[in-house]
C-alpha positions, -999 to 999 in steps of 0.1 A, spaced: 0 0 0 10 36 -3 33 50 24 22 85 18 -11 98 31 -18 134 22 -28 155 51 -47 182 33 -84 178 40 -105 202 19 -104 219 -15 -120 252 -23 -154 244 -38 -191 251 -33 -217 225 -26 -239 240 -53 -215 229 -80 -227 199 -99 -215 163 -96 -194 151 -125 -215 142 -156 -203 106 -154 -214 102 -117 -240 75 -112 -269 81 -89 -290 50 -80 -310 31 -54 -305 -3 -39 -323 -33 -25 -317 -70 -20 -336 -101 -32 -345 -117 1 -356 -84 16 -381 -74 -11 -390 -103 -34 -413 -124 -12 -425 -156 -30 -402 -174 -6 -414 -208 -17 -429 -202 -52 -418 -215 -85 -392 -240 -72 -373 -216 -50 -353 -235 -23 -352 -226 14 -326 -200 24 -309 -197 58 -331 -167 65 -363 -186 57 -352 -210 84 -337 -185 109 -368 -163 109 -389 -192 121 -368 -198 152 -387 -181 181 -370 -149 193 -345 -145 164 -365 -119 144 -386 -91 156 -423 -102 160 -414 -134 142 -416 -116 109 -409 -138 78 -396 -132 43 -426 -150 28 -442 -120 12 -419 -90 20 -427 -63 -6 -441 -88 -30 -416 -75 -56 -416 -109 -72 -451 -102 -85 -449 -63 -86 -415 -56 -101 -429 -39 -132 -449 -16 -110 -418 -9 -89 -397 -1 -119 -423 22 -132 -422 40 -99 -384 42 -100 -385 56 -135 -411 83 -124 -386 94 -98 -358 96 -124 -339 65 -112 -317 52 -139 -295 28 -120 -306 1 -96 -284 -22 -74 -302 -55 -68 -292 -90 -59 -301 -124 -72 -316 -151 -49 -291 -180 -50 -318 -205 -38 -342 -193 -64 -317 -204 -91 -301 -234 -73 -327 -246 -47 -300 -267 -30 -271 -244 -36 -256 -267 -62 -269 -296 -83 -300 -290 -105 -308 -255 -118 -343 -242 -113 -351 -228 -148 -381 -209 -134 -357 -189 -113 -336 -179 -143 -368 -171 -162 -379 -148 -134 -347 -127 -136 -349 -126 -174 -384 -111 -171 -371 -87 -144 -342 -75 -165 -364 -70 -195 -387 -48 -174 -358 -28 -162 -347 -22 -198 -382 -11 -208 -381 15 -180 -346 27 -189 -330 14 -157 -294 -1 -157 -289 -32 -134 -260 -34 -109 -262 -71 -98 -249 -85 -65 -243 -122 -67 -247 -129 -30 -266 -108 -5 -268 -132 25 -295 -156 14 -274 -188 14 -293 -219 4 -301 -239 36 -289 -271 20 -254 -256 19 -256 -245 55 -266 -281 64 -233 -291 49 -212 -265 68 -222 -232 53 -194 -207 51 -172 -228 74 -168 -253 45 -151 -251 10 -182 -269 -2 -199 -235 -2 -170 -220 -21 -172 -246 -48 -210 -242 -50 -207 -204 -53 -182 -208 -81 -207 -229 -101 -235 -205 -93 -215 -175 -104 -205 -192 -137 -242 -200 -143 -257 -166 -137 -230 -146 -155 -234 -169 -185 -271 -164 -183 -273 -127 -179 -239 -114 -191 -256 -100 -222 -277 -76 -203 -258 -71 -170 -224 -54 -172 -220 -42 -136 -214 -71 -111 -207 -71 -74 -195 -104 -60 -205 -103 -23 -222 -80 1 -206 -72 34 -184 -102 43 -184 -92 80 -222 -96 83 -226 -131 69 -194 -144 86 -187 -127 120 -222 -117 128 -237 -150 116 -211 -175 128 -195 -156 157 -222 -134 174 -251 -154 161 -273 -124 155 -278 -131 118 -286 -163 100 -277 -191 106 -273 -179 141 -242 -199 151 -217 -190 178 -184 -205 167 -148 -201 178 -125 -174 165 -107 -200 144 -140 -210 127 -150 -174 121 -116 -165 106 -120 -194 83 -154 -181 71 -136 -148 62 -112 -168 41 -139 -188 23 -158 -156 16 -127 -141 0 -123 -172 -21 -159 -169 -33 -152 -133 -42 -123 -144 -63 -145 -169 -81 -170 -141 -88 -143 -120 -104 -131 -150 -124 -166 -157 -136 -172 -122 -148 -138 -121 -166 -146 -154 -183 -183 -150 -192 -192 -113 -186 -185 -102 -222 -174 -69 -235 -177 -40 -210 -183 -61 -180 -171 -47 -146 -168 -63 -113 -159 -55 -77 -166 -64 -40 -189 -45 -17 -174 -42 18 -188 -27 50 -154 -16 62 -149 -4 97 -147 34 94 -127 59 114 -132 96 114 -104 119 129 -117 140 158 -99 169 143 -87 172 107 -51 177 119 -21 156 109 -19 138 142 -56 128 143 -57 119 106 -26 97 111 -43 80 141 -75 74 121 -54 59 93 -37 35 117 -70 24 132 -85 19 98 -56 -3 87 -58 -25 117 -96 -30 116 -97 -38 79 -65 -58 73 -83 -92 73 -104 -82 43 -93 -51 24 -57 -55 36 -57 -92 24 -70 -82 -10 -45 -54 -15 -16 -71 1 -22 -104 -17 -21 -123 15 -27 -118 52 -4 -93 70 21 -106 95 5 -84 121 -29 -100 115 -15 -135 116 4 -128 148 -27 -114 164 -48 -144 153 -21 -170 163 -34 -205 162 -68 -191 151 -54 -178 118 -72 -190 86 -60 -221 68 -47 -211 34 -42 -236 5 -17 -230 -23 -31 -208 -50 -58 -193 -28 -45 -158 -30 -40 -160 -68 -77 -163 -70 -87 -139 -42 -65 -111 -55 -77 -111 -91 -79 -74 -100 -112 -56 -95 -126 -26 -114 -140 -9 -83 -146 -13 -46 -181 -9 -33 -184 5 2 -215 4 24 -213 34 47 -236 41 76 -217 51 106 -181 55 121 -159 56 151 -142 88 161 -104 84 166 -78 108 179 -40 106 184 -31 81 211 -14 88 244 15 71 261 29 58 229 -3 44 215 -10 50 178 -47 58 183 -75 62 207 -111 54 198 -137 75 216 -170 62 230 -200 82 221 -222 98 247 -256 84 253 -274 114 237 -252 114 206 -276 116 175 -286 83 161 -313 67 140 -338 42 154 -314 14 144 -293 15 176 -260 8 158 -266 37 134 -249 68 149 -251 97 126 -216 106 114 -218 121 79 -180 125 77 -179 87 76 -186 87 39 -157 111 32 -131 93 52 -141 58 43 -139 64 6 -108 85 8 -89 59 29 -100 30 7 -86 48 -23 -54 62 -7 -45 31 14 -55 3 -9 -53 20 -43 -87 9 -56 -91 28 -90 -127 36 -84 -150 38 -54 -188 32 -54 -210 41 -24 -231 10 -28 -252 16 3 -259 46 25 -291 53 44 -309 54 77 -335 33 95 -364 47 115 -395 30 130 -426 51 129 -431 68 95 -469 70 90 -486 81 58 -507 112 66 -529 127 39 -510 107 13 -476 119 24 -446 107 46 -427 138 58 -394 121 66 -373 152 71 -349 132 93 -340 111 62 -339 141 39 -314 157 63 -294 125 65 -292 122 27 -283 159 23 -255 158 49 -240 126 35 -242 137 -2 -223 168 8 -195 146 21 -195 126 -12 -193 159 -31 -164 170 -8 -145 138 -13 -147 140 -50 -135 176 -49 -105 164 -28 -96 138 -54 -113 106 -43 -125 88 -74 -161 82 -62 -180 71 -93 -215 66 -79 -239 66 -50 -267 40 -44 -292 50 -17 -304 23 7 -331 17 2 -356 22 -26 -385 8 -5 -391 -1 31 -384 -38 34 -374 -68 56 -346 -55 77 -332 -89 87 -334 -96 125 -353 -63 129 -381 -76 107 -405 -50 93 -403 -25 122 -372 -7 108 -378 14 77 -349 24 54 -369 32 22 -375 64 4 -407 47 -7 -432 37 21 -445 2 19 -477 -7 36 -470 -44 43 -507 -52 47 -519 -37 14 -486 -35 -5 -494 1 -13 -463 22 -23 -461 58 -12 -430 79 -21 -418 98 9 -405 134 10 -370 120 8 -378 103 -25 -388 137 -41 -357 153 -26 -335 126 -40 -353 129 -74 -344 166 -75 -307 157 -66 -306 132 -95 -322 156 -119 -300 186 -111 -269 166 -101 -264 190 -72 -269 188 -34 -300 209 -28 
């Protein structure tokens, strides 16, 4: 990685100046969270279909069975996107809809569904950005070890080959995996996400490695079968540090914190292997690596996607320490999602550090948004000024980062529509479109019209 880290922080610019003409504005969602039709047309059971039925694991016992019924309403949803001026949509494919058991026989009805979906997107002038894996692992693979086993890696390789061959003619923007930490550490270590296991550090570290191998297979598949113009990258929810003051000492401390917290994923990709510091810290729990693994893992990407929601404030350490992370006071501003502290500068520093420390040629903000609980429709409107302010403050930081030389190529707002928020069920709303989960009525919120104006004018209003 680069040894230099520029200490200048802000260029002279105005927030009213437009984003670059090549900048992509979009929205995002994921298959399991919006599609519903959890057991229709040959789809297999996912780990979330199983997990949500375990008492106490998901708020109110909410299931993915119907969700936003996007499986039956996608044409309506794309028409609504188009009416708001959305031209780019990040979505995911449901692995168990295409391979009900994760490997083995293909479910042709699953492939046919996505052919219909992509055709509808084309009719509405919307470009797809496709994530191959967004957490809905086929339960059959979990029964054989899940991400603790190379069986899952091999199955993913076959799945990636199949879908890139099937859709490479219409999809040119591919993302291999979404948020490795969430479907490894939180799922196999903390047990808060499906499949809800609490394994040893050694097992969790091995799931990281298997996920990285799957990412490599995704890149390989796109290079082999994506056709002319295909692009591919990883989406990571890196741990983000924000310097308490934008001074050389605090920036250097934030850099040191960022490197340490992200060396097992981004550091491994960039360094073409695990850093000695990481291996020393892991000790006997370090991942088992086979010959050739990092040749696959480190195949070059065209971009890095980063999902940015919050951050940790860091300042220069004392008594010889490189950094000190600060705890937030109880009354620090946060969304209703208890983990989502409102730190707009996170988007500036995360994108900048990913570029300057790891030299990714292009950065995409593949998710950014906020979750709140009570957002009622009153007289046909949802006045979500809290979300409007969140978007405005974060888009200003994107604008600032670009002005300071960070190659951010696009921003995908999370999420297009209120949906199934994993273990929080349907209580937590992230959408700019309200979904009445009883009637499936869609109502664009104030934030949707604000974002539509941002996309139209290409400025932060």
